[in-house]
N, C-alpha and C positions, 0 to 999 in steps of 0.2 A: 670476581667483579660482578656487580649486580646488573641485570638487564634493564633497559628502559621499558617500562610497561606500556606507555602511550607515546606514539609519535604523532604530532599534530597534523602532518601533511600526508599520512599514509592511507587515509580512508578507513572504511569499516574493517574490523577484525573478522577472523573466521567465525568466532563465536557470535558476533553481532549478525553476520550473514545467516548462520544456521538458525539462530533464534528468530530472526526476522522471517525467514522462510517457513518455519514451524508455525509462527503466529499467522502468517498469510494463509496457509492451508487450513488451519483450524478455524480462523475467522470466516473463510469462504464456506467451509462445511456448515458452520453455525447459521450463516445467512441463507445458505441453500436449503437447509432442513426447516428453516422457519422457527427456530427455537426461541426467538424473541417475539413476544406476542404484542406487536404494535400494529394497529390497522394500517398505518402508513407504509409498513414494510411488507405486508401480506401481498403476495403476487408480484413482487418486484425482484428482478434478477440484477444482482449487483456484482460487478467484477472487482476483485481486489488484486490490483496489478502488482503492488509491491508494498512491503512493510520495512521501514527503516527504524532501527533500534538505537537508542543512545548508548554510549560506551558503558554506562553502569547498568544497562538493561532495564531501567525503570520507566522509560518512556518509549512507546512504540507509535510511530506515525504511519497510518495505513492510507495508501493512495487508492481511492475507489472511483468507480465510474458506473453509472447505471447502464444496463444493456440497452443499446440503441441510442444512448445519449440523452434520453428524455428525462426531464426532471433533475438535471445536474445541480441546479441551484438549491433544491430542497434536500437532496440526499445527504449532504454533509451535515446539515442541521438535524435531520431525522436520526442519523447514526450517533451524533453527539448527544442527543436527547436520551438515547438508549445505551450510552457508554457504560454505565455501571453493570447493566445486565449482560452486555456483550463481554465485558471484562471478566465477569463471573463465569460465563460459559466457556471462554477461552482458557482461563486459568484452571478450570476443572479438568481439562484434558491435557494440561502441560505439567511438567515437574520442575518448575523454577522456584527459587527461594522466594522471590517477590513476583507478584503479578504486575506486569507493566501497565502503566496508565496509557489508555488508548486515545489517540488523537486521529482525526480524520481530515484528509485533504483531497481535493478533486484531482484525479489523475489526468495530467495534460500531455502525456507522452504520445497519445494517438494524434492530437492536434499538431504536435511537433513533427510527427512522421508524415502527415499530410503536407505540411509546409516543405519538408525535405524532398518529398516526391515532386512537388510543384517546382522547386528550384532545379532539380535534376532534369525536368522535362523542358526547360527553357533551351532555346536553340543555341545561344552562346555558351551555355554550360555543357551541353551535349557535344558541341564542337570541341571544346577543351578536353573533354573526357576521351573522345575518340582519337585524338591526336597522340 
């Protein structure tokens, strides 16, 4: 009996998670070393929080945030402008059949974390938790 290869509701596969983490580390190293020669990227520290990869491993979405949160609006555009150079640098260090297309999104997990902390600090929520 043949196994089902993709289950719609299961989330990412182990391979997607492994490749996403490898791309995240590699992309972080490339940005940290300054291998991309764009004056807008020089001297900027960019955090790559997560990379999600499509099931066919051909599209990788990187969730990024500039250190300190300054210039959030510009950073996604700057990285998208240098997408081909970043893709070349990342694929040079990886051994995949296809080099994934890189897409960049602003990482909003820190904002959600602040909102969660704010909710937990409310008196009525603390009262419910303590009981």
